[in-house]
mmCIF file as gemmi writes it, N, C-alpha and C atoms, coordinates in Angstrom:
data_model
loop_
_atom_site.group_PDB
_atom_site.id
_atom_site.type_symbol
_atom_site.label_atom_id
_atom_site.label_alt_id
_atom_site.label_comp_id
_atom_site.label_asym_id
_atom_site.label_entity_id
_atom_site.label_seq_id
_atom_site.pdbx_PDB_ins_code
_atom_site.Cartn_x
_atom_site.Cartn_y
_atom_site.Cartn_z
_atom_site.occupancy
_atom_site.B_iso_or_equiv
_atom_site.pdbx_formal_charge
_atom_site.auth_seq_id
_atom_site.auth_asym_id
_atom_site.pdbx_PDB_model_num
ATOM 1 N N . GLY Axp A 1 ? -4.63 -10.812 43.822 1 0 ? 1 A 1
ATOM 2 C CA . GLY Axp A 1 ? -5.298 -11.742 43.008 1 0 ? 1 A 1
ATOM 3 C C . GLY Axp A 1 ? -5.907 -11.107 41.771 1 0 ? 1 A 1
ATOM 4 N N . GLN Axp A 2 ? -7.085 -10.505 41.989 1 0 ? 2 A 1
ATOM 5 C CA . GLN Axp A 2 ? -7.834 -9.979 40.846 1 0 ? 2 A 1
ATOM 6 C C . GLN Axp A 2 ? -7.105 -8.793 40.202 1 0 ? 2 A 1
ATOM 7 N N . ALA Axp A 3 ? -6.573 -7.89 41.023 1 0 ? 3 A 1
ATOM 8 C CA . ALA Axp A 3 ? -5.863 -6.718 40.501 1 0 ? 3 A 1
ATOM 9 C C . ALA Axp A 3 ? -4.631 -7.156 39.703 1 0 ? 3 A 1
ATOM 10 N N . ARG Axp A 4 ? -3.916 -8.146 40.217 1 0 ? 4 A 1
ATOM 11 C CA . ARG Axp A 4 ? -2.727 -8.638 39.506 1 0 ? 4 A 1
ATOM 12 C C . ARG Axp A 4 ? -3.13 -9.26 38.174 1 0 ? 4 A 1
ATOM 13 N N . GLY Axp A 5 ? -4.215 -10.018 38.176 1 0 ? 5 A 1
ATOM 14 C CA . GLY Axp A 5 ? -4.722 -10.639 36.941 1 0 ? 5 A 1
ATOM 15 C C . GLY Axp A 5 ? -5.127 -9.593 35.919 1 0 ? 5 A 1
ATOM 16 N N . GLU Axp A 6 ? -5.787 -8.531 36.391 1 0 ? 6 A 1
ATOM 17 C CA . GLU Axp A 6 ? -6.182 -7.446 35.482 1 0 ? 6 A 1
ATOM 18 C C . GLU Axp A 6 ? -4.954 -6.744 34.899 1 0 ? 6 A 1
ATOM 19 N N . THR Axp A 7 ? -3.944 -6.533 35.715 1 0 ? 7 A 1
ATOM 20 C CA . THR Axp A 7 ? -2.706 -5.887 35.252 1 0 ? 7 A 1
ATOM 21 C C . THR Axp A 7 ? -2.015 -6.744 34.202 1 0 ? 7 A 1
ATOM 22 N N . ILE Axp A 8 ? -1.93 -8.044 34.45 1 0 ? 8 A 1
ATOM 23 C CA . ILE Axp A 8 ? -1.306 -8.963 33.489 1 0 ? 8 A 1
ATOM 24 C C . ILE Axp A 8 ? -2.127 -8.993 32.195 1 0 ? 8 A 1
ATOM 25 N N . GLY Axp A 9 ? -3.439 -9.06 32.333 1 0 ? 9 A 1
ATOM 26 C CA . GLY Axp A 9 ? -4.312 -9.076 31.154 1 0 ? 9 A 1
ATOM 27 C C . GLY Axp A 9 ? -4.171 -7.805 30.332 1 0 ? 9 A 1
ATOM 28 N N . GLN Axp A 10 ? -4.101 -6.69 31.006 1 0 ? 10 A 1
ATOM 29 C CA . GLN Axp A 10 ? -3.94 -5.414 30.31 1 0 ? 10 A 1
ATOM 30 C C . GLN Axp A 10 ? -2.599 -5.372 29.581 1 0 ? 10 A 1
ATOM 31 N N . ALA Axp A 11 ? -1.547 -5.817 30.223 1 0 ? 11 A 1
ATOM 32 C CA . ALA Axp A 11 ? -0.213 -5.819 29.606 1 0 ? 11 A 1
ATOM 33 C C . ALA Axp A 11 ? -0.196 -6.723 28.373 1 0 ? 11 A 1
ATOM 34 N N . ARG Axp A 12 ? -0.818 -7.891 28.471 1 0 ? 12 A 1
ATOM 35 C CA . ARG Axp A 12 ? -0.88 -8.802 27.316 1 0 ? 12 A 1
ATOM 36 C C . ARG Axp A 12 ? -1.682 -8.171 26.183 1 0 ? 12 A 1
ATOM 37 N N . GLY Axp A 13 ? -2.787 -7.547 26.531 1 0 ? 13 A 1
ATOM 38 C CA . GLY Axp A 13 ? -3.618 -6.882 25.519 1 0 ? 13 A 1
ATOM 39 C C . GLY Axp A 13 ? -2.862 -5.773 24.813 1 0 ? 13 A 1
ATOM 40 N N . GLU Axp A 14 ? -2.106 -4.996 25.572 1 0 ? 14 A 1
ATOM 41 C CA . GLU Axp A 14 ? -1.316 -3.92 24.967 1 0 ? 14 A 1
ATOM 42 C C . GLU Axp A 14 ? -0.243 -4.483 24.045 1 0 ? 14 A 1
ATOM 43 N N . THR Axp A 15 ? 0.376 -5.574 24.446 1 0 ? 15 A 1
ATOM 44 C CA . THR Axp A 15 ? 1.412 -6.202 23.628 1 0 ? 15 A 1
ATOM 45 C C . THR Axp A 15 ? 0.819 -6.729 22.322 1 0 ? 15 A 1
ATOM 46 N N . ILE Axp A 16 ? -0.32 -7.384 22.421 1 0 ? 16 A 1
ATOM 47 C CA . ILE Axp A 16 ? -0.981 -7.904 21.216 1 0 ? 16 A 1
ATOM 48 C C . ILE Axp A 16 ? -1.405 -6.747 20.312 1 0 ? 16 A 1
ATOM 49 N N . GLY Axp A 17 ? -1.966 -5.708 20.883 1 0 ? 17 A 1
ATOM 50 C CA . GLY Axp A 17 ? -2.377 -4.541 20.103 1 0 ? 17 A 1
ATOM 51 C C . GLY Axp A 17 ? -1.207 -3.875 19.405 1 0 ? 17 A 1
ATOM 52 N N . GLN Axp A 18 ? -0.092 -3.777 20.109 1 0 ? 18 A 1
ATOM 53 C CA . GLN Axp A 18 ? 1.106 -3.172 19.527 1 0 ? 18 A 1
ATOM 54 C C . GLN Axp A 18 ? 1.612 -4.018 18.358 1 0 ? 18 A 1
ATOM 55 N N . ALA Axp A 19 ? 1.629 -5.334 18.525 1 0 ? 19 A 1
ATOM 56 C CA . ALA Axp A 19 ? 2.099 -6.227 17.449 1 0 ? 19 A 1
ATOM 57 C C . ALA Axp A 19 ? 1.195 -6.116 16.228 1 0 ? 19 A 1
ATOM 58 N N . ARG Axp A 20 ? -0.111 -6.066 16.446 1 0 ? 20 A 1
ATOM 59 C CA . ARG Axp A 20 ? -1.05 -5.912 15.325 1 0 ? 20 A 1
ATOM 60 C C . ARG Axp A 20 ? -0.828 -4.579 14.623 1 0 ? 20 A 1
ATOM 61 N N . GLY Axp A 21 ? -0.643 -3.543 15.394 1 0 ? 21 A 1
ATOM 62 C CA . GLY Axp A 21 ? -0.406 -2.221 14.821 1 0 ? 21 A 1
ATOM 63 C C . GLY Axp A 21 ? 0.867 -2.185 13.983 1 0 ? 21 A 1
ATOM 64 N N . GLU Axp A 22 ? 1.912 -2.83 14.477 1 0 ? 22 A 1
ATOM 65 C CA . GLU Axp A 22 ? 3.17 -2.883 13.733 1 0 ? 22 A 1
ATOM 66 C C . GLU Axp A 22 ? 2.997 -3.659 12.431 1 0 ? 22 A 1
ATOM 67 N N . THR Axp A 23 ? 2.26 -4.754 12.473 1 0 ? 23 A 1
ATOM 68 C CA . THR Axp A 23 ? 2.023 -5.56 11.273 1 0 ? 23 A 1
ATOM 69 C C . THR Axp A 23 ? 1.23 -4.771 10.242 1 0 ? 23 A 1
ATOM 70 N N . ILE Axp A 24 ? 0.204 -4.092 10.68 1 0 ? 24 A 1
ATOM 71 C CA . ILE Axp A 24 ? -0.609 -3.278 9.772 1 0 ? 24 A 1
ATOM 72 C C . ILE Axp A 24 ? 0.228 -2.142 9.198 1 0 ? 24 A 1
ATOM 73 N N . GLY Axp A 25 ? 1.018 -1.508 10.035 1 0 ? 25 A 1
ATOM 74 C CA . GLY Axp A 25 ? 1.876 -0.421 9.58 1 0 ? 25 A 1
ATOM 75 C C . GLY Axp A 25 ? 2.904 -0.891 8.566 1 0 ? 25 A 1
ATOM 76 N N . GLN Axp A 26 ? 3.472 -2.054 8.788 1 0 ? 26 A 1
ATOM 77 C CA . GLN Axp A 26 ? 4.46 -2.601 7.857 1 0 ? 26 A 1
ATOM 78 C C . GLN Axp A 26 ? 3.803 -2.922 6.52 1 0 ? 26 A 1
ATOM 79 N N . ALA Axp A 27 ? 2.625 -3.525 6.547 1 0 ? 27 A 1
ATOM 80 C CA . ALA Axp A 27 ? 1.928 -3.862 5.303 1 0 ? 27 A 1
ATOM 81 C C . ALA Axp A 27 ? 1.568 -2.599 4.531 1 0 ? 27 A 1
ATOM 82 N N . ARG Axp A 28 ? 1.1 -1.583 5.223 1 0 ? 28 A 1
ATOM 83 C CA . ARG Axp A 28 ? 0.757 -0.326 4.545 1 0 ? 28 A 1
ATOM 84 C C . ARG Axp A 28 ? 2.005 0.331 3.969 1 0 ? 28 A 1
ATOM 85 N N . GLY Axp A 29 ? 3.112 0.24 4.687 1 0 ? 29 A 1
ATOM 86 C CA . GLY Axp A 29 ? 4.363 0.78 4.165 1 0 ? 29 A 1
ATOM 87 C C . GLY Axp A 29 ? 4.782 0.089 2.876 1 0 ? 29 A 1
ATOM 88 N N . GLU Axp A 30 ? 4.593 -1.22 2.811 1 0 ? 30 A 1
ATOM 89 C CA . GLU Axp A 30 ? 4.919 -1.965 1.591 1 0 ? 30 A 1
ATOM 90 C C . GLU Axp A 30 ? 4.032 -1.523 0.431 1 0 ? 30 A 1
ATOM 91 N N . THR Axp A 31 ? 2.735 -1.341 0.68 1 0 ? 31 A 1
ATOM 92 C CA . THR Axp A 31 ? 1.846 -0.938 -0.411 1 0 ? 31 A 1
ATOM 93 C C . THR Axp A 31 ? 2.151 0.483 -0.873 1 0 ? 31 A 1
ATOM 94 N N . ILE Axp A 32 ? 2.468 1.361 0.049 1 0 ? 32 A 1
ATOM 95 C CA . ILE Axp A 32 ? 2.821 2.737 -0.338 1 0 ? 32 A 1
ATOM 96 C C . ILE Axp A 32 ? 4.09 2.723 -1.192 1 0 ? 32 A 1
ATOM 97 N N . GLY Axp A 33 ? 5.071 1.942 -0.788 1 0 ? 33 A 1
ATOM 98 C CA . GLY Axp A 33 ? 6.306 1.839 -1.562 1 0 ? 33 A 1
ATOM 99 C C . GLY Axp A 33 ? 6.061 1.296 -2.958 1 0 ? 33 A 1
ATOM 100 N N . GLN Axp A 34 ? 5.209 0.297 -3.055 1 0 ? 34 A 1
ATOM 101 C CA . GLN Axp A 34 ? 4.899 -0.297 -4.362 1 0 ? 34 A 1
ATOM 102 C C . GLN Axp A 34 ? 4.121 0.7 -5.229 1 0 ? 34 A 1
ATOM 103 N N . ALA Axp A 35 ? 3.185 1.421 -4.634 1 0 ? 35 A 1
ATOM 104 C CA . ALA Axp A 35 ? 2.418 2.428 -5.376 1 0 ? 35 A 1
ATOM 105 C C . ALA Axp A 35 ? 3.346 3.527 -5.896 1 0 ? 35 A 1
ATOM 106 N N . ARG Axp A 36 ? 4.264 3.953 -5.073 1 0 ? 36 A 1
ATOM 107 C CA . ARG Axp A 36 ? 5.226 4.981 -5.509 1 0 ? 36 A 1
ATOM 108 C C . ARG Axp A 36 ? 6.102 4.456 -6.641 1 0 ? 36 A 1
ATOM 109 N N . ALA Axp A 37 ? 6.455 3.177 -6.598 1 0 ? 37 A 1
ATOM 110 C CA . ALA Axp A 37 ? 7.259 2.579 -7.671 1 0 ? 37 A 1
ATOM 111 C C . ALA Axp A 37 ? 6.483 2.594 -8.992 1 0 ? 37 A 1
ATOM 112 N N . VAL Axp A 38 ? 5.196 2.284 -8.928 1 0 ? 38 A 1
ATOM 113 C CA . VAL Axp A 38 ? 4.35 2.328 -10.135 1 0 ? 38 A 1
ATOM 114 C C . VAL Axp A 38 ? 4.388 3.731 -10.729 1 0 ? 38 A 1
ATOM 115 N N . LEU Axp A 39 ? 4.174 4.739 -9.888 1 0 ? 39 A 1
ATOM 116 C CA . LEU Axp A 39 ? 4.152 6.124 -10.371 1 0 ? 39 A 1
ATOM 117 C C . LEU Axp A 39 ? 5.533 6.559 -10.873 1 0 ? 39 A 1
ATOM 118 N N . ARG Axp A 40 ? 6.578 6.118 -10.209 1 0 ? 40 A 1
ATOM 119 C CA . ARG Axp A 40 ? 7.939 6.47 -10.619 1 0 ? 40 A 1
ATOM 120 C C . ARG Axp A 40 ? 8.257 5.89 -11.995 1 0 ? 40 A 1
ATOM 121 N N . ILE Axp A 41 ? 7.837 4.666 -12.241 1 0 ? 41 A 1
ATOM 122 C CA . ILE Axp A 41 ? 8.071 4.043 -13.55 1 0 ? 41 A 1
ATOM 123 C C . ILE Axp A 41 ? 7.35 4.822 -14.638 1 0 ? 41 A 1
ATOM 124 N N . LEU Axp A 42 ? 6.1 5.167 -14.392 1 0 ? 42 A 1
ATOM 125 C CA . LEU Axp A 42 ? 5.35 5.939 -15.39 1 0 ? 42 A 1
ATOM 126 C C . LEU Axp A 42 ? 6.035 7.275 -15.666 1 0 ? 42 A 1
ATOM 127 N N . ALA Axp A 43 ? 6.478 7.948 -14.613 1 0 ? 43 A 1
ATOM 128 C CA . ALA Axp A 43 ? 7.146 9.244 -14.775 1 0 ? 43 A 1
ATOM 129 C C . ALA Axp A 43 ? 8.479 9.086 -15.513 1 0 ? 43 A 1
ATOM 130 N N . THR Axp A 44 ? 9.215 8.042 -15.187 1 0 ? 44 A 1
ATOM 131 C CA . THR Axp A 44 ? 10.504 7.796 -15.835 1 0 ? 44 A 1
ATOM 132 C C . THR Axp A 44 ? 10.312 7.526 -17.329 1 0 ? 44 A 1
ATOM 133 N N . ARG Axp A 45 ? 9.185 6.926 -17.661 1 0 ? 45 A 1
ATOM 134 C CA . ARG Axp A 45 ? 8.889 6.654 -19.066 1 0 ? 45 A 1
ATOM 135 C C . ARG Axp A 45 ? 8.379 7.904 -19.787 1 0 ? 45 A 1
ATOM 136 N N . GLY Axp A 46 ? 8.312 9.017 -19.066 1 0 ? 46 A 1
ATOM 137 C CA . GLY Axp A 46 ? 7.923 10.282 -19.682 1 0 ? 46 A 1
ATOM 138 C C . GLY Axp A 46 ? 6.439 10.562 -19.682 1 0 ? 46 A 1
ATOM 139 N N . PHE Axp A 47 ? 5.675 9.77 -18.931 1 0 ? 47 A 1
ATOM 140 C CA . PHE Axp A 47 ? 4.229 9.959 -18.88 1 0 ? 47 A 1
ATOM 141 C C . PHE Axp A 47 ? 3.855 10.933 -17.773 1 0 ? 47 A 1
ATOM 142 N N . HIS Axp A 48 ? 2.95 11.853 -18.077 1 0 ? 48 A 1
ATOM 143 C CA . HIS Axp A 48 ? 2.368 12.715 -17.045 1 0 ? 48 A 1
ATOM 144 C C . HIS Axp A 48 ? 1.185 11.955 -16.459 1 0 ? 48 A 1
ATOM 145 N N . VAL Axp A 49 ? 1.207 11.725 -15.164 1 0 ? 49 A 1
ATOM 146 C CA . VAL Axp A 49 ? 0.131 10.978 -14.502 1 0 ? 49 A 1
ATOM 147 C C . VAL Axp A 49 ? -0.883 11.976 -13.962 1 0 ? 49 A 1
ATOM 148 N N . PRO Axp A 50 ? -2.112 11.961 -14.495 1 0 ? 50 A 1
ATOM 149 C CA . PRO Axp A 50 ? -3.142 12.873 -13.986 1 0 ? 50 A 1
ATOM 150 C C . PRO Axp A 50 ? -3.412 12.619 -12.497 1 0 ? 50 A 1
ATOM 151 N N . GLU Axp A 51 ? -3.771 13.672 -11.801 1 0 ? 51 A 1
ATOM 152 C CA . GLU Axp A 51 ? -3.989 13.585 -10.35 1 0 ? 51 A 1
ATOM 153 C C . GLU Axp A 51 ? -4.982 12.488 -9.947 1 0 ? 51 A 1
ATOM 154 N N . PRO Axp A 52 ? -6.139 12.338 -10.617 1 0 ? 52 A 1
ATOM 155 C CA . PRO Axp A 52 ? -7.068 11.272 -10.194 1 0 ? 52 A 1
ATOM 156 C C . PRO Axp A 52 ? -6.441 9.873 -10.296 1 0 ? 52 A 1
ATOM 157 N N . LEU Axp A 53 ? -5.633 9.643 -11.311 1 0 ? 53 A 1
ATOM 158 C CA . LEU Axp A 53 ? -4.975 8.352 -11.465 1 0 ? 53 A 1
ATOM 159 C C . LEU Axp A 53 ? -3.905 8.168 -10.39 1 0 ? 53 A 1
ATOM 160 N N . ARG Axp A 54 ? -3.17 9.222 -10.11 1 0 ? 54 A 1
ATOM 161 C CA . ARG Axp A 54 ? -2.146 9.197 -9.063 1 0 ? 54 A 1
ATOM 162 C C . ARG Axp A 54 ? -2.772 8.873 -7.705 1 0 ? 54 A 1
ATOM 163 N N . VAL Axp A 55 ? -3.881 9.515 -7.405 1 0 ? 55 A 1
ATOM 164 C CA . VAL Axp A 55 ? -4.585 9.282 -6.137 1 0 ? 55 A 1
ATOM 165 C C . VAL Axp A 55 ? -5.074 7.842 -6.057 1 0 ? 55 A 1
ATOM 166 N N . ARG Axp A 56 ? -5.594 7.333 -7.163 1 0 ? 56 A 1
ATOM 167 C CA . ARG Axp A 56 ? -6.108 5.959 -7.179 1 0 ? 56 A 1
ATOM 168 C C . ARG Axp A 56 ? -4.988 4.959 -6.904 1 0 ? 56 A 1
ATOM 169 N N . VAL Axp A 57 ? -3.838 5.158 -7.537 1 0 ? 57 A 1
ATOM 170 C CA . VAL Axp A 57 ? -2.703 4.249 -7.328 1 0 ? 57 A 1
ATOM 171 C C . VAL Axp A 57 ? -2.248 4.316 -5.871 1 0 ? 57 A 1
ATOM 172 N N . LEU Axp A 58 ? -2.105 5.513 -5.331 1 0 ? 58 A 1
ATOM 173 C CA . LEU Axp A 58 ? -1.631 5.666 -3.953 1 0 ? 58 A 1
ATOM 174 C C . LEU Axp A 58 ? -2.626 5.143 -2.92 1 0 ? 58 A 1
ATOM 175 N N . ALA Axp A 59 ? -3.906 5.1 -3.271 1 0 ? 59 A 1
ATOM 176 C CA . ALA Axp A 59 ? -4.931 4.637 -2.333 1 0 ? 59 A 1
ATOM 177 C C . ALA Axp A 59 ? -5.058 3.114 -2.293 1 0 ? 59 A 1
ATOM 178 N N . CYS Axp A 60 ? -4.438 2.438 -3.252 1 0 ? 60 A 1
ATOM 179 C CA . CYS Axp A 60 ? -4.564 0.981 -3.321 1 0 ? 60 A 1
ATOM 180 C C . CYS Axp A 60 ? -3.846 0.318 -2.15 1 0 ? 60 A 1
ATOM 181 N N . ASN Axp A 61 ? -4.533 -0.605 -1.495 1 0 ? 61 A 1
ATOM 182 C CA . ASN Axp A 61 ? -3.968 -1.349 -0.364 1 0 ? 61 A 1
ATOM 183 C C . ASN Axp A 61 ? -3.701 -2.813 -0.693 1 0 ? 61 A 1
ATOM 184 N N . ASP Axp A 62 ? -3.893 -3.191 -1.951 1 0 ? 62 A 1
ATOM 185 C CA . ASP Axp A 62 ? -3.771 -4.58 -2.377 1 0 ? 62 A 1
ATOM 186 C C . ASP Axp A 62 ? -2.406 -4.779 -3.035 1 0 ? 62 A 1
ATOM 187 N N . LEU Axp A 63 ? -1.483 -5.422 -2.341 1 0 ? 63 A 1
ATOM 188 C CA . LEU Axp A 63 ? -0.124 -5.584 -2.837 1 0 ? 63 A 1
ATOM 189 C C . LEU Axp A 63 ? -0.083 -6.395 -4.136 1 0 ? 63 A 1
ATOM 190 N N . ALA Axp A 64 ? -0.919 -7.422 -4.253 1 0 ? 64 A 1
ATOM 191 C CA . ALA Axp A 64 ? -0.949 -8.231 -5.479 1 0 ? 64 A 1
ATOM 192 C C . ALA Axp A 64 ? -1.4 -7.38 -6.666 1 0 ? 64 A 1
ATOM 193 N N . MET Axp A 65 ? -2.399 -6.528 -6.448 1 0 ? 65 A 1
ATOM 194 C CA . MET Axp A 65 ? -2.862 -5.656 -7.52 1 0 ? 65 A 1
ATOM 195 C C . MET Axp A 65 ? -1.772 -4.66 -7.901 1 0 ? 65 A 1
ATOM 196 N N . LEU Axp A 66 ? -1.096 -4.104 -6.924 1 0 ? 66 A 1
ATOM 197 C CA . LEU Axp A 66 ? -0.005 -3.169 -7.202 1 0 ? 66 A 1
ATOM 198 C C . LEU Axp A 66 ? 1.117 -3.849 -7.978 1 0 ? 66 A 1
ATOM 199 N N . ASP Axp A 67 ? 1.381 -5.116 -7.68 1 0 ? 67 A 1
ATOM 200 C CA . ASP Axp A 67 ? 2.376 -5.869 -8.445 1 0 ? 67 A 1
ATOM 201 C C . ASP Axp A 67 ? 1.973 -5.967 -9.916 1 0 ? 67 A 1
ATOM 202 N N . ARG Axp A 68 ? 0.682 -6.231 -10.16 1 0 ? 68 A 1
ATOM 203 C CA . ARG Axp A 68 ? 0.186 -6.295 -11.548 1 0 ? 68 A 1
ATOM 204 C C . ARG Axp A 68 ? 0.32 -4.937 -12.215 1 0 ? 68 A 1
ATOM 205 N N . TRP Axp A 69 ? -0.059 -3.88 -11.487 1 0 ? 69 A 1
ATOM 206 C CA . TRP Axp A 69 ? 0.031 -2.534 -12.048 1 0 ? 69 A 1
ATOM 207 C C . TRP Axp A 69 ? 1.478 -2.158 -12.35 1 0 ? 69 A 1
ATOM 208 N N . LEU Axp A 70 ? 2.404 -2.625 -11.532 1 0 ? 70 A 1
ATOM 209 C CA . LEU Axp A 70 ? 3.821 -2.347 -11.756 1 0 ? 70 A 1
ATOM 210 C C . LEU Axp A 70 ? 4.254 -2.947 -13.094 1 0 ? 70 A 1
ATOM 211 N N . ALA Axp A 71 ? 3.848 -4.179 -13.354 1 0 ? 71 A 1
ATOM 212 C CA . ALA Axp A 71 ? 4.188 -4.829 -14.621 1 0 ? 71 A 1
ATOM 213 C C . ALA Axp A 71 ? 3.575 -4.07 -15.793 1 0 ? 71 A 1
ATOM 214 N N . VAL Axp A 72 ? 2.338 -3.629 -15.645 1 0 ? 72 A 1
ATOM 215 C CA . VAL Axp A 72 ? 1.671 -2.88 -16.712 1 0 ? 72 A 1
ATOM 216 C C . VAL Axp A 72 ? 2.358 -1.535 -16.919 1 0 ? 72 A 1
ATOM 217 N N . ALA Axp A 73 ? 2.751 -0.886 -15.839 1 0 ? 73 A 1
ATOM 218 C CA . ALA Axp A 73 ? 3.422 0.418 -15.941 1 0 ? 73 A 1
ATOM 219 C C . ALA Axp A 73 ? 4.706 0.322 -16.754 1 0 ? 73 A 1
ATOM 220 N N . MET Axp A 74 ? 5.359 -0.823 -16.705 1 0 ? 74 A 1
ATOM 221 C CA . MET Axp A 74 ? 6.61 -1.004 -17.436 1 0 ? 74 A 1
ATOM 222 C C . MET Axp A 74 ? 6.399 -1.146 -18.936 1 0 ? 74 A 1
ATOM 223 N N . SER Axp A 75 ? 5.208 -1.588 -19.335 1 0 ? 75 A 1
ATOM 224 C CA . SER Axp A 75 ? 5.015 -1.885 -20.755 1 0 ? 75 A 1
ATOM 225 C C . SER Axp A 75 ? 3.859 -1.145 -21.419 1 0 ? 75 A 1
ATOM 226 N N . ALA Axp A 76 ? 3.048 -0.429 -20.672 1 0 ? 76 A 1
ATOM 227 C CA . ALA Axp A 76 ? 1.903 0.265 -21.264 1 0 ? 76 A 1
ATOM 228 C C . ALA Axp A 76 ? 2.382 1.279 -22.303 1 0 ? 76 A 1
ATOM 229 N N . PRO Axp A 77 ? 1.705 1.338 -23.455 1 0 ? 77 A 1
ATOM 230 C CA . PRO Axp A 77 ? 2.121 2.272 -24.492 1 0 ? 77 A 1
ATOM 231 C C . PRO Axp A 77 ? 1.822 3.736 -24.159 1 0 ? 77 A 1
ATOM 232 N N . SER Axp A 78 ? 0.943 3.949 -23.184 1 0 ? 78 A 1
ATOM 233 C CA . SER Axp A 78 ? 0.588 5.317 -22.78 1 0 ? 78 A 1
ATOM 234 C C . SER Axp A 78 ? 0.027 5.285 -21.37 1 0 ? 78 A 1
ATOM 235 N N . VAL Axp A 79 ? -0.055 6.459 -20.751 1 0 ? 79 A 1
ATOM 236 C CA . VAL Axp A 79 ? -0.654 6.538 -19.421 1 0 ? 79 A 1
ATOM 237 C C . VAL Axp A 79 ? -2.157 6.259 -19.507 1 0 ? 79 A 1
ATOM 238 N N . GLU Axp A 80 ? -2.751 6.58 -20.656 1 0 ? 80 A 1
ATOM 239 C CA . GLU Axp A 80 ? -4.18 6.273 -20.843 1 0 ? 80 A 1
ATOM 240 C C . GLU Axp A 80 ? -4.406 4.762 -20.863 1 0 ? 80 A 1
ATOM 241 N N . ALA Axp A 81 ? -3.512 4.04 -21.559 1 0 ? 81 A 1
ATOM 242 C CA . ALA Axp A 81 ? -3.623 2.577 -21.575 1 0 ? 81 A 1
ATOM 243 C C . ALA Axp A 81 ? -3.422 2.011 -20.175 1 0 ? 81 A 1
ATOM 244 N N . PHE Axp A 82 ? -2.479 2.568 -19.431 1 0 ? 82 A 1
ATOM 245 C CA . PHE Axp A 82 ? -2.283 2.138 -18.056 1 0 ? 82 A 1
ATOM 246 C C . PHE Axp A 82 ? -3.557 2.379 -17.248 1 0 ? 82 A 1
ATOM 247 N N . GLY Axp A 83 ? -4.142 3.552 -17.388 1 0 ? 83 A 1
ATOM 248 C CA . GLY Axp A 83 ? -5.362 3.887 -16.651 1 0 ? 83 A 1
ATOM 249 C C . GLY Axp A 83 ? -6.52 2.952 -16.952 1 0 ? 83 A 1
ATOM 250 N N . ARG Axp A 84 ? -6.614 2.489 -18.2 1 0 ? 84 A 1
ATOM 251 C CA . ARG Axp A 84 ? -7.702 1.562 -18.57 1 0 ? 84 A 1
ATOM 252 C C . ARG Axp A 84 ? -7.575 0.247 -17.819 1 0 ? 84 A 1
ATOM 253 N N . VAL Axp A 85 ? -6.361 -0.163 -17.501 1 0 ? 85 A 1
ATOM 254 C CA . VAL Axp A 85 ? -6.159 -1.403 -16.746 1 0 ? 85 A 1
ATOM 255 C C . VAL Axp A 85 ? -6.726 -1.258 -15.338 1 0 ? 85 A 1
ATOM 256 N N . LEU Axp A 86 ? -6.701 -0.052 -14.809 1 0 ? 86 A 1
ATOM 257 C CA . LEU Axp A 86 ? -7.194 0.185 -13.453 1 0 ? 86 A 1
ATOM 258 C C . LEU Axp A 86 ? -8.715 0.225 -13.377 1 0 ? 86 A 1
ATOM 259 N N . GLU Axp A 87 ? -9.383 0.364 -14.499 1 0 ? 87 A 1
ATOM 260 C CA . GLU Axp A 87 ? -10.851 0.488 -14.502 1 0 ? 87 A 1
ATOM 261 C C . GLU Axp A 87 ? -11.529 -0.825 -14.242 1 0 ? 87 A 1
């Protein structure tokens, strides 16, 4: 009775925890990929990205913000102008 219920409850909890972990991991993977794309565009355009700016871009967890930064990276006249958008 009780032991079986605890076993079932534990199994359900582990399954839910695993699903949440996978969802969080997938979302973080998407943001990391988008952040790398921002930096790759800047580098392809010939801009040297200072380390503090690089760290800031890679630390961003907001996919919508990274999408905006990606658009700016494509058209910013300089890496300094790109950096001002992040401020």
